[in-house]
Jmol script that loads the backbone (N, CA, C; Angstrom):
load data "model"
ATOM      1  N   UNK A   1      87.061 100.283  93.516  1.00  0.00           N
ATOM      2  CA  UNK A   1      87.216  99.788  94.850  1.00  0.00           C
ATOM      3  C   UNK A   1      86.025  98.938  95.276  1.00  0.00           C
ATOM      4  N   UNK A   2      84.835  99.384  94.878  1.00  0.00           N
ATOM      5  CA  UNK A   2      83.643  98.635  95.272  1.00  0.00           C
ATOM      6  C   UNK A   2      83.650  97.230  94.687  1.00  0.00           C
ATOM      7  N   UNK A   3      84.199  97.094  93.487  1.00  0.00           N
ATOM      8  CA  UNK A   3      84.233  95.786  92.827  1.00  0.00           C
ATOM      9  C   UNK A   3      85.117  94.823  93.620  1.00  0.00           C
ATOM     10  N   UNK A   4      86.256  95.305  94.083  1.00  0.00           N
ATOM     11  CA  UNK A   4      87.163  94.454  94.861  1.00  0.00           C
ATOM     12  C   UNK A   4      86.487  94.008  96.148  1.00  0.00           C
ATOM     13  N   UNK A   5      85.790  94.925  96.812  1.00  0.00           N
ATOM     14  CA  UNK A   5      85.103  94.595  98.062  1.00  0.00           C
ATOM     15  C   UNK A   5      84.013  93.561  97.815  1.00  0.00           C
ATOM     16  N   UNK A   6      83.230  93.746  96.763  1.00  0.00           N
ATOM     17  CA  UNK A   6      82.155  92.799  96.449  1.00  0.00           C
ATOM     18  C   UNK A   6      82.727  91.430  96.094  1.00  0.00           C
ATOM     19  N   UNK A   7      83.810  91.406  95.325  1.00  0.00           N
ATOM     20  CA  UNK A   7      84.430  90.125  94.941  1.00  0.00           C
ATOM     21  C   UNK A   7      84.935  89.391  96.184  1.00  0.00           C
ATOM     22  N   UNK A   8      85.565  90.113  97.105  1.00  0.00           N
ATOM     23  CA  UNK A   8      86.040  89.465  98.330  1.00  0.00           C
ATOM     24  C   UNK A   8      84.881  88.969  99.191  1.00  0.00           C
ATOM     25  N   UNK A   9      83.802  89.727  99.271  1.00  0.00           N
ATOM     26  CA  UNK A   9      82.634  89.266 100.032  1.00  0.00           C
ATOM     27  C   UNK A   9      82.023  88.010  99.411  1.00  0.00           C
ATOM     28  N   UNK A  10      81.939  87.970  98.081  1.00  0.00           N
ATOM     29  CA  UNK A  10      81.405  86.785  97.397  1.00  0.00           C
ATOM     30  C   UNK A  10      82.321  85.586  97.635  1.00  0.00           C
ATOM     31  N   UNK A  11      83.633  85.817  97.637  1.00  0.00           N
ATOM     32  CA  UNK A  11      84.572  84.722  97.896  1.00  0.00           C
ATOM     33  C   UNK A  11      84.430  84.197  99.320  1.00  0.00           C
ATOM     34  N   UNK A  12      84.176  85.081 100.280  1.00  0.00           N
ATOM     35  CA  UNK A  12      83.960  84.651 101.663  1.00  0.00           C
ATOM     36  C   UNK A  12      82.718  83.773 101.751  1.00  0.00           C
ATOM     37  N   UNK A  13      81.636  84.191 101.106  1.00  0.00           N
ATOM     38  CA  UNK A  13      80.390  83.412 101.127  1.00  0.00           C
ATOM     39  C   UNK A  13      80.590  82.079 100.412  1.00  0.00           C
ATOM     40  N   UNK A  14      81.328  82.080  99.296  1.00  0.00           N
ATOM     41  CA  UNK A  14      81.594  80.832  98.576  1.00  0.00           C
ATOM     42  C   UNK A  14      82.407  79.872  99.441  1.00  0.00           C
ATOM     43  N   UNK A  15      83.359  80.392 100.179  1.00  0.00           N
ATOM     44  CA  UNK A  15      84.151  79.541 101.066  1.00  0.00           C
ATOM     45  C   UNK A  15      83.290  78.955 102.178  1.00  0.00           C
ATOM     46  N   UNK A  16      82.377  79.767 102.708  1.00  0.00           N
ATOM     47  CA  UNK A  16      81.442  79.239 103.703  1.00  0.00           C
ATOM     48  C   UNK A  16      80.556  78.148 103.112  1.00  0.00           C
ATOM     49  N   UNK A  17      80.119  78.342 101.886  1.00  0.00           N
ATOM     50  CA  UNK A  17      79.315  77.323 101.212  1.00  0.00           C
ATOM     51  C   UNK A  17      80.096  76.038 101.003  1.00  0.00           C
ATOM     52  N   UNK A  18      81.363  76.173 100.646  1.00  0.00           N
ATOM     53  CA  UNK A  18      82.202  74.988 100.464  1.00  0.00           C
ATOM     54  C   UNK A  18      82.374  74.246 101.790  1.00  0.00           C
ATOM     55  N   UNK A  19      82.562  74.982 102.867  1.00  0.00           N
ATOM     56  CA  UNK A  19      82.689  74.348 104.182  1.00  0.00           C
ATOM     57  C   UNK A  19      81.390  73.644 104.560  1.00  0.00           C
ATOM     58  N   UNK A  20      80.259  74.266 104.241  1.00  0.00           N
ATOM     59  CA  UNK A  20      78.966  73.654 104.546  1.00  0.00           C
ATOM     60  C   UNK A  20      78.775  72.359 103.777  1.00  0.00           C
ATOM     61  N   UNK A  21      79.099  72.356 102.486  1.00  0.00           N
ATOM     62  CA  UNK A  21      78.940  71.125 101.708  1.00  0.00           C
ATOM     63  C   UNK A  21      79.911  70.046 102.181  1.00  0.00           C
ATOM     64  N   UNK A  22      81.109  70.449 102.593  1.00  0.00           N
ATOM     65  CA  UNK A  22      82.062  69.462 103.125  1.00  0.00           C
ATOM     66  C   UNK A  22      81.549  68.871 104.425  1.00  0.00           C
ATOM     67  N   UNK A  23      80.944  69.713 105.255  1.00  0.00           N
ATOM     68  CA  UNK A  23      80.449  69.253 106.544  1.00  0.00           C
ATOM     69  C   UNK A  23      79.230  68.345 106.372  1.00  0.00           C
ATOM     70  N   UNK A  24      78.375  68.652 105.422  1.00  0.00           N
ATOM     71  CA  UNK A  24      77.126  67.906 105.285  1.00  0.00           C
ATOM     72  C   UNK A  24      77.221  66.740 104.308  1.00  0.00           C
ATOM     73  N   UNK A  25      78.397  66.505 103.734  1.00  0.00           N
ATOM     74  CA  UNK A  25      78.526  65.364 102.825  1.00  0.00           C
ATOM     75  C   UNK A  25      78.438  64.071 103.627  1.00  0.00           C
ATOM     76  N   UNK A  26      78.161  62.994 102.954  1.00  0.00           N
ATOM     77  CA  UNK A  26      77.986  61.716 103.615  1.00  0.00           C
ATOM     78  C   UNK A  26      79.271  61.069 104.084  1.00  0.00           C
ATOM     79  N   UNK A  27      80.398  61.645 103.707  1.00  0.00           N
ATOM     80  CA  UNK A  27      81.679  61.047 104.076  1.00  0.00           C
ATOM     81  C   UNK A  27      81.938  61.196 105.569  1.00  0.00           C
ATOM     82  N   UNK A  28      82.707  60.258 106.082  1.00  0.00           N
ATOM     83  CA  UNK A  28      83.115  60.309 107.481  1.00  0.00           C
ATOM     84  C   UNK A  28      84.621  60.160 107.506  1.00  0.00           C
ATOM     85  N   UNK A  29      85.275  60.974 108.313  1.00  0.00           N
ATOM     86  CA  UNK A  29      86.709  60.771 108.471  1.00  0.00           C
ATOM     87  C   UNK A  29      87.520  62.027 108.369  1.00  0.00           C
ATOM     88  N   UNK A  30      88.803  61.789 108.256  1.00  0.00           N
ATOM     89  CA  UNK A  30      89.789  62.861 108.275  1.00  0.00           C
ATOM     90  C   UNK A  30      89.686  63.736 107.022  1.00  0.00           C
ATOM     91  N   UNK A  31      89.416  63.144 105.879  1.00  0.00           N
ATOM     92  CA  UNK A  31      89.374  63.910 104.629  1.00  0.00           C
ATOM     93  C   UNK A  31      88.292  64.985 104.691  1.00  0.00           C
ATOM     94  N   UNK A  32      87.132  64.664 105.213  1.00  0.00           N
ATOM     95  CA  UNK A  32      86.041  65.629 105.332  1.00  0.00           C
ATOM     96  C   UNK A  32      86.439  66.755 106.275  1.00  0.00           C
ATOM     97  N   UNK A  33      87.006  66.414 107.408  1.00  0.00           N
ATOM     98  CA  UNK A  33      87.430  67.415 108.387  1.00  0.00           C
ATOM     99  C   UNK A  33      88.515  68.317 107.814  1.00  0.00           C
ATOM    100  N   UNK A  34      89.426  67.726 107.048  1.00  0.00           N
ATOM    101  CA  UNK A  34      90.504  68.508 106.450  1.00  0.00           C
ATOM    102  C   UNK A  34      89.952  69.506 105.432  1.00  0.00           C
ATOM    103  N   UNK A  35      89.026  69.057 104.567  1.00  0.00           N
ATOM    104  CA  UNK A  35      88.437  69.960 103.565  1.00  0.00           C
ATOM    105  C   UNK A  35      87.662  71.084 104.230  1.00  0.00           C
ATOM    106  N   UNK A  36      86.917  70.760 105.272  1.00  0.00           N
ATOM    107  CA  UNK A  36      86.135  71.773 105.974  1.00  0.00           C
ATOM    108  C   UNK A  36      87.069  72.769 106.668  1.00  0.00           C
ATOM    109  N   UNK A  37      88.092  72.288 107.321  1.00  0.00           N
ATOM    110  CA  UNK A  37      89.041  73.178 107.996  1.00  0.00           C
ATOM    111  C   UNK A  37      89.773  74.063 106.992  1.00  0.00           C
ATOM    112  N   UNK A  38      90.113  73.499 105.851  1.00  0.00           N
ATOM    113  CA  UNK A  38      90.791  74.277 104.820  1.00  0.00           C
ATOM    114  C   UNK A  38      89.878  75.375 104.275  1.00  0.00           C
ATOM    115  N   UNK A  39      88.604  75.064 104.057  1.00  0.00           N
ATOM    116  CA  UNK A  39      87.654  76.066 103.571  1.00  0.00           C
ATOM    117  C   UNK A  39      87.449  77.169 104.604  1.00  0.00           C
ATOM    118  N   UNK A  40      87.383  76.820 105.864  1.00  0.00           N
ATOM    119  CA  UNK A  40      87.218  77.829 106.907  1.00  0.00           C
ATOM    120  C   UNK A  40      88.476  78.673 107.072  1.00  0.00           C
ATOM    121  N   UNK A  41      89.648  78.073 106.873  1.00  0.00           N
ATOM    122  CA  UNK A  41      90.894  78.826 106.909  1.00  0.00           C
ATOM    123  C   UNK A  41      90.943  79.839 105.770  1.00  0.00           C
ATOM    124  N   UNK A  42      90.500  79.433 104.599  1.00  0.00           N
ATOM    125  CA  UNK A  42      90.433  80.356 103.460  1.00  0.00           C
ATOM    126  C   UNK A  42      89.471  81.494 103.764  1.00  0.00           C
ATOM    127  N   UNK A  43      88.339  81.187 104.403  1.00  0.00           N
ATOM    128  CA  UNK A  43      87.369  82.227 104.749  1.00  0.00           C
ATOM    129  C   UNK A  43      87.973  83.241 105.706  1.00  0.00           C
ATOM    130  N   UNK A  44      88.694  82.764 106.693  1.00  0.00           N
ATOM    131  CA  UNK A  44      89.323  83.677 107.650  1.00  0.00           C
ATOM    132  C   UNK A  44      90.360  84.541 106.947  1.00  0.00           C
ATOM    133  N   UNK A  45      91.171  83.946 106.094  1.00  0.00           N
ATOM    134  CA  UNK A  45      92.188  84.711 105.365  1.00  0.00           C
ATOM    135  C   UNK A  45      91.549  85.767 104.474  1.00  0.00           C
ATOM    136  N   UNK A  46      90.459  85.404 103.794  1.00  0.00           N
ATOM    137  CA  UNK A  46      89.768  86.371 102.944  1.00  0.00           C
ATOM    138  C   UNK A  46      89.145  87.493 103.766  1.00  0.00           C
ATOM    139  N   UNK A  47      88.591  87.167 104.922  1.00  0.00           N
ATOM    140  CA  UNK A  47      88.001  88.186 105.782  1.00  0.00           C
ATOM    141  C   UNK A  47      89.054  89.156 106.295  1.00  0.00           C
ATOM    142  N   UNK A  48      90.206  88.636 106.700  1.00  0.00           N
ATOM    143  CA  UNK A  48      91.299  89.496 107.164  1.00  0.00           C
ATOM    144  C   UNK A  48      91.806  90.358 106.012  1.00  0.00           C
ATOM    145  N   UNK A  49      91.933  89.777 104.818  1.00  0.00           N
ATOM    146  CA  UNK A  49      92.372  90.542 103.655  1.00  0.00           C
ATOM    147  C   UNK A  49      91.384  91.655 103.320  1.00  0.00           C
ATOM    148  N   UNK A  50      90.094  91.355 103.401  1.00  0.00           N
ATOM    149  CA  UNK A  50      89.073  92.376 103.141  1.00  0.00           C
ATOM    150  C   UNK A  50      89.170  93.506 104.155  1.00  0.00           C
ATOM    151  N   UNK A  51      89.307  93.170 105.431  1.00  0.00           N
ATOM    152  CA  UNK A  51      89.417  94.182 106.474  1.00  0.00           C
ATOM    153  C   UNK A  51      90.657  95.050 106.258  1.00  0.00           C
ATOM    154  N   UNK A  52      91.792  94.414 105.975  1.00  0.00           N
ATOM    155  CA  UNK A  52      93.033  95.159 105.736  1.00  0.00           C
ATOM    156  C   UNK A  52      92.906  96.042 104.506  1.00  0.00           C
ATOM    157  N   UNK A  53      92.278  95.539 103.450  1.00  0.00           N
ATOM    158  CA  UNK A  53      92.083  96.322 102.231  1.00  0.00           C
ATOM    159  C   UNK A  53      91.219  97.545 102.508  1.00  0.00           C
ATOM    160  N   UNK A  54      90.185  97.374 103.309  1.00  0.00           N
ATOM    161  CA  UNK A  54      89.318  98.504 103.628  1.00  0.00           C
ATOM    162  C   UNK A  54      90.056  99.533 104.484  1.00  0.00           C
ATOM    163  N   UNK A  55      90.888  99.096 105.426  1.00  0.00           N
ATOM    164  CA  UNK A  55      91.672 100.036 106.219  1.00  0.00           C
ATOM    165  C   UNK A  55      92.658 100.819 105.357  1.00  0.00           C
ATOM    166  N   UNK A  56      93.354 100.122 104.470  1.00  0.00           N
ATOM    167  CA  UNK A  56      94.315 100.780 103.580  1.00  0.00           C
ATOM    168  C   UNK A  56      93.590 101.734 102.633  1.00  0.00           C
ATOM    169  N   UNK A  57      92.457 101.301 102.106  1.00  0.00           N
ATOM    170  CA  UNK A  57      91.684 102.152 101.191  1.00  0.00           C
ATOM    171  C   UNK A  57      91.210 103.419 101.882  1.00  0.00           C
ATOM    172  N   UNK A  58      90.775 103.306 103.126  1.00  0.00           N
ATOM    173  CA  UNK A  58      90.353 104.482 103.876  1.00  0.00           C
ATOM    174  C   UNK A  58      91.538 105.400 104.164  1.00  0.00           C
ATOM    175  N   UNK A  59      92.670 104.809 104.517  1.00  0.00           N
ATOM    176  CA  UNK A  59      93.862 105.588 104.834  1.00  0.00           C
ATOM    177  C   UNK A  59      94.320 106.427 103.634  1.00  0.00           C
ATOM    178  N   UNK A  60      94.295 105.842 102.445  1.00  0.00           N
ATOM    179  CA  UNK A  60      94.742 106.550 101.253  1.00  0.00           C
ATOM    180  C   UNK A  60      93.637 107.371 100.588  1.00  0.00           C
ATOM    181  N   UNK A  61      92.434 107.344 101.157  1.00  0.00           N
ATOM    182  CA  UNK A  61      91.350 108.154 100.625  1.00  0.00           C
ATOM    183  C   UNK A  61      90.639 107.559  99.426  1.00  0.00           C
ATOM    184  N   UNK A  62      90.851 106.277  99.173  1.00  0.00           N
ATOM    185  CA  UNK A  62      90.189 105.637  98.042  1.00  0.00           C
ATOM    186  C   UNK A  62      88.707 105.409  98.315  1.00  0.00           C
ATOM    187  N   UNK A  63      88.346 105.235  99.577  1.00  0.00           N
ATOM    188  CA  UNK A  63      86.942 105.108  99.956  1.00  0.00           C
ATOM    189  C   UNK A  63      86.676 106.101 101.081  1.00  0.00           C
ATOM    190  N   UNK A  64      85.445 106.557 101.183  1.00  0.00           N
ATOM    191  CA  UNK A  64      85.054 107.498 102.225  1.00  0.00           C
ATOM    192  C   UNK A  64      83.794 106.970 102.913  1.00  0.00           C
ATOM    193  N   UNK A  65      83.748 107.064 104.236  1.00  0.00           N
ATOM    194  CA  UNK A  65      82.527 106.658 104.931  1.00  0.00           C
ATOM    195  C   UNK A  65      81.437 107.680 104.683  1.00  0.00           C
ATOM    196  N   UNK A  66      80.192 107.225 104.738  1.00  0.00           N
ATOM    197  CA  UNK A  66      79.066 108.143 104.589  1.00  0.00           C
ATOM    198  C   UNK A  66      77.927 107.654 105.467  1.00  0.00           C
ATOM    199  N   UNK A  67      77.084 108.566 105.850  1.00  0.00           N
ATOM    200  CA  UNK A  67      75.953 108.238 106.699  1.00  0.00           C
ATOM    201  C   UNK A  67      74.756 107.814 105.875  1.00  0.00           C
ATOM    202  N   UNK A  68      73.689 107.453 106.545  1.00  0.00           N
ATOM    203  CA  UNK A  68      72.460 107.086 105.827  1.00  0.00           C
ATOM    204  C   UNK A  68      71.904 108.304 105.085  1.00  0.00           C
ATOM    205  N   UNK A  69      71.273 108.037 103.992  1.00  0.00           N
ATOM    206  CA  UNK A  69      70.742 109.128 103.159  1.00  0.00           C
ATOM    207  C   UNK A  69      69.332 109.448 103.556  1.00  0.00           C
TER     208      UNK A  69
END
end "model"
wireframe off; spacefill off
backbone 0.3
color backbone group
């Protein structure tokens, strides 16, 4: 379970990085805005998927919350 969570978090960060490079590229116009919006849409979808996965995992007992050690 931890591997899936880490992979989704890395994908969220990668999508943010892609949006950043699209935003900071020298291009001007619709194509840049479209790529950036698409990358941010992917980030939102991945974040929602991660949240839903964590809720389902908790519900079925695959993960358990714990306090600080």
